[in-house]
C-alpha positions as CSV (number, residue, x, y, z in Angstrom):
1,M,-59.5,55.2,-89.3
2,A,-57.1,53.0,-87.3
3,S,-56.0,51.3,-90.5
4,H,-55.2,54.6,-92.2
5,K,-53.2,55.7,-89.2
6,G,-51.2,52.5,-89.2
7,W,-50.5,52.7,-92.9
8,W,-49.4,56.3,-92.5
9,Q,-47.0,55.4,-89.7
10,I,-45.4,52.5,-91.6
11,C,-44.9,54.6,-94.7
12,L,-43.4,57.4,-92.6
13,T,-40.9,55.0,-91.1
14,M,-39.9,53.9,-94.6
15,V,-39.2,57.4,-95.6
16,L,-37.0,58.0,-92.6
17,L,-35.1,54.8,-93.2
18,V,-34.2,55.8,-96.7
19,L,-32.7,59.1,-95.4
20,G,-30.2,57.1,-93.4
21,L,-29.5,54.6,-96.2
22,L,-28.7,57.4,-98.7
23,L,-26.2,59.0,-96.4
24,S,-24.7,55.5,-95.6
25,L,-24.2,54.8,-99.3
26,Q,-22.3,58.1,-99.8
27,F,-20.1,57.5,-96.8
28,R,-19.4,53.9,-97.8
29,T,-18.5,55.0,-101.4
30,Q,-16.1,57.6,-100.2
31,R,-14.4,55.3,-97.7
32,L,-13.8,52.5,-100.2
33,L,-12.6,54.8,-102.9
34,A,-10.1,56.5,-100.5
35,N,-8.2,53.2,-100.2
36,S,-6.8,53.6,-103.7
37,L,-6.3,57.4,-103.9
38,E,-2.5,57.2,-103.4
39,F,-2.2,55.4,-106.8
40,Q,-4.0,58.1,-108.7
41,K,-2.5,61.0,-110.7
42,T,-3.3,64.6,-109.7
43,E,-5.6,65.2,-112.6
44,D,-7.4,62.0,-112.0
45,L,-7.9,62.9,-108.3
46,V,-9.4,66.2,-109.4
47,A,-11.9,64.4,-111.7
48,M,-12.8,61.9,-108.9
49,W,-13.2,64.8,-106.5
50,K,-15.6,66.6,-108.9
51,K,-17.7,63.4,-109.3
52,L,-17.9,62.8,-105.6
53,S,-18.8,66.4,-104.9
54,A,-21.6,66.2,-107.5
55,K,-22.8,62.9,-105.9
56,R,-22.8,64.5,-102.5
57,I,-24.8,67.5,-103.7
58,E,-27.3,65.1,-105.4
59,L,-27.7,63.1,-102.2
60,Q,-28.1,66.3,-100.1
61,Q,-30.9,67.5,-102.5
62,E,-32.5,64.1,-102.2
63,V,-32.5,64.2,-98.4
64,G,-33.9,67.8,-98.6
65,Q,-36.7,66.7,-100.8
66,L,-37.6,63.8,-98.5
67,E,-37.6,66.1,-95.5
68,D,-39.9,68.5,-97.3
69,Q,-42.2,65.6,-98.1
70,L,-42.1,64.5,-94.5
71,R,-43.2,67.9,-93.3
72,A,-45.9,68.2,-95.9
73,L,-47.2,64.7,-95.2
74,S,-47.1,65.3,-91.4
75,S,-49.0,68.6,-91.7
76,G,-51.5,67.2,-94.2
77,Y,-52.4,64.1,-92.1
78,G,-56.2,64.4,-92.0
79,Q,-56.5,64.7,-95.7
80,E,-56.2,60.9,-95.8
81,G,-56.8,60.4,-99.5
82,E,-54.1,62.7,-100.7
83,A,-51.7,61.7,-98.0
84,E,-52.1,58.0,-98.7
85,A,-51.6,58.5,-102.5
86,A,-48.5,60.6,-101.9
87,L,-47.1,58.0,-99.5
88,T,-47.8,55.2,-101.9
89,K,-45.9,57.0,-104.7
90,E,-43.1,57.7,-102.3
91,L,-42.9,54.0,-101.3
92,V,-42.5,53.0,-104.9
93,R,-39.6,55.4,-105.3
94,I,-38.0,54.2,-102.1
95,K,-38.2,50.6,-103.2
96,N,-36.4,51.5,-106.4
97,H,-33.6,53.2,-104.4
98,L,-33.3,50.2,-102.1
99,G,-33.3,47.7,-105.1
100,L,-36.5,46.1,-104.0
101,T,-38.0,46.2,-107.5
102,P,-36.7,45.0,-110.9
103,V,-35.6,47.9,-113.2
104,K,-34.6,48.3,-116.8
105,G,-32.9,51.0,-118.8
106,P,-29.8,51.9,-120.9
107,G,-26.4,51.2,-119.5
108,I,-23.2,49.1,-119.8
109,T,-21.9,45.6,-118.9
110,V,-18.4,44.9,-117.6
111,T,-17.4,41.3,-118.2
112,F,-14.5,39.6,-116.5
113,T,-13.4,36.2,-117.8
114,G,-12.0,33.3,-115.8
115,D,-8.3,34.1,-116.7
116,A,-8.5,37.5,-114.8
117,P,-6.7,37.4,-111.4
118,L,-9.7,39.3,-109.9
119,L,-9.9,40.1,-106.2
120,A,-13.0,41.2,-104.1
121,Q,-11.5,44.7,-103.7
122,D,-11.4,45.0,-107.5
123,L,-15.1,44.3,-107.8
124,V,-15.8,46.8,-105.0
125,D,-13.7,49.5,-106.8
126,V,-15.6,48.9,-110.1
127,V,-19.0,49.1,-108.5
128,N,-18.1,52.2,-106.6
129,E,-16.7,53.8,-109.7
130,L,-20.0,53.1,-111.5
131,W,-21.9,54.7,-108.6
132,V,-19.7,57.8,-108.8
133,S,-20.2,57.9,-112.6
134,G,-23.9,58.1,-112.2
135,A,-25.2,54.5,-112.2
136,E,-28.7,54.3,-110.9
137,A,-28.7,50.5,-110.4
138,V,-26.0,47.9,-110.4
139,A,-26.0,44.1,-110.4
140,I,-23.3,41.4,-110.4
141,N,-24.2,38.1,-112.0
142,E,-27.9,39.0,-111.3
143,H,-27.2,39.9,-107.7
144,R,-28.6,43.4,-107.2
145,I,-26.2,45.6,-105.4
146,T,-27.6,47.7,-102.5
147,V,-26.1,49.5,-99.5
148,S,-26.1,46.3,-97.5
149,T,-24.4,44.1,-100.2
150,F,-21.2,42.4,-99.1
151,I,-18.6,41.5,-101.7
152,G,-15.9,39.1,-100.4
153,D,-14.0,35.9,-101.1
154,K,-13.7,32.4,-99.7
155,E,-11.1,29.7,-99.9
156,E,-11.9,26.4,-101.7
157,G,-8.9,24.1,-101.4
158,R,-6.0,26.0,-102.7
159,S,-8.0,28.4,-104.7
160,L,-10.0,31.5,-103.9
161,Y,-13.4,32.4,-105.2
162,L,-15.4,35.6,-105.1
163,T,-18.8,36.0,-103.3
164,V,-21.7,38.4,-103.2
165,N,-23.5,38.1,-99.8
166,G,-21.9,34.8,-99.3
167,Q,-22.9,33.3,-102.6
168,K,-20.2,32.0,-105.0
169,L,-19.7,34.0,-108.2
170,L,-19.0,31.9,-111.3
171,Y,-17.2,33.2,-114.3
172,P,-17.7,35.1,-116.5
173,I,-18.5,37.7,-113.9
174,V,-20.8,40.3,-115.5
175,I,-21.5,43.6,-113.9
176,K,-24.6,45.4,-115.2
177,A,-25.1,49.1,-114.6
178,I,-28.0,51.3,-115.6
179,G,-27.3,54.9,-116.4
180,D,-26.0,57.0,-119.3
181,P,-23.9,54.4,-121.2
182,H,-21.3,57.0,-122.5
183,T,-20.8,58.5,-119.0
184,L,-20.5,55.1,-117.3
185,E,-18.0,53.9,-119.8
186,K,-15.8,57.0,-119.6
187,G,-15.9,56.9,-115.8
188,L,-14.2,53.5,-116.0
189,T,-11.8,53.9,-118.9
190,F,-10.3,57.3,-118.6
191,T,-6.5,57.4,-118.8
192,G,-5.0,56.6,-115.4
193,G,-8.3,55.4,-114.1
194,L,-9.4,52.2,-112.6
195,I,-9.6,50.0,-115.7
196,D,-6.3,51.4,-117.0
197,N,-4.6,50.5,-113.7
198,L,-6.1,47.0,-113.6
199,S,-4.9,46.4,-117.2
200,T,-1.4,47.9,-116.7
201,L,-0.6,46.5,-113.2
202,F,-2.5,43.2,-113.2
203,N,-3.2,42.4,-116.8
204,I,-7.0,42.4,-116.1
205,R,-8.8,43.6,-119.2
206,P,-12.6,43.4,-118.9
207,N,-14.9,43.7,-121.9
208,I,-17.0,46.8,-121.6
209,K,-20.1,47.1,-123.8
210,K,-22.9,49.7,-124.1
211,H,-26.5,48.6,-124.2
212,E,-29.7,50.4,-125.1
213,E,-31.6,48.4,-122.5
214,L,-30.6,46.2,-119.6
215,Q,-32.8,44.5,-117.1
216,L,-31.7,44.1,-113.4
217,P,-33.5,41.9,-110.9
218,A,-34.8,43.0,-107.5
219,S,-32.6,42.4,-104.5
220,V,-33.4,39.7,-102.0
221,P,-34.4,41.7,-98.9
222,S,-32.6,40.7,-95.7
223,G,-34.3,41.4,-92.4
224,F,-32.5,43.0,-89.5
225,K,-31.1,40.4,-87.0
226,Y,-30.6,42.8,-84.1
227,A,-32.0,46.2,-85.0
228,R,-35.6,46.9,-84.4
229,P,-37.7,50.1,-84.6
230,V,-38.1,52.3,-81.6
231,K,-41.7,53.2,-80.8
232,E,-42.2,56.9,-80.1
233,E,-44.0,57.6,-76.9
234,P,-47.1,59.8,-77.4
235,K,-46.5,63.4,-76.2
236,E,-48.7,64.6,-73.4
237,A,-50.9,67.6,-74.1
238,T,-49.8,70.7,-72.3
239,R,-52.1,73.3,-70.8
240,K,-51.8,76.9,-71.9
């Protein structure tokens, strides 16, 4: 009985964690995209606003579903077999959201060659545009992108190289995204959009290709250095 209770508590903690991560992802996406809004045309801003609104509604629905499942699982604790099966299924889905399992499916690749004067912010913009366009999973040079991924750059002599979570990216830099290939491609290539601006302003012209199936690796989980879970104190029974 104790083992069942411990399993239930661990799974419940994971479900609560993903609620925060989903909201964190939405906030991070909007904040990073806002940096380049001043360079967009009015009609492009309207299109981006619609995409962000749709993404926000999708995340709100996801949060609502998780909260419903939490209430159902909490009220059904005692029916251990059904609760454990439901939690196991939920953990699989959460792992997919957090990039902890390899995935495959249709999508696109965006390839930058070594002659492209690419900056870390350009990669961030491309990744966020893919998320907004409906990507379900993204990887850069086989590094799975999650809400905790850091894309940056480092100096090496007089040159600058790009990094993902501190690891050097070698050219060609290939971004893989799983989702509807047509929608993902259009989200990047519409007139006045991100790729159009990179091409016009900086002569950066990535090769975008649709694929019937792509395979993305799992992310490498990084443990918390400072944060740790807070144990809830048992509530005292009250007399009526």
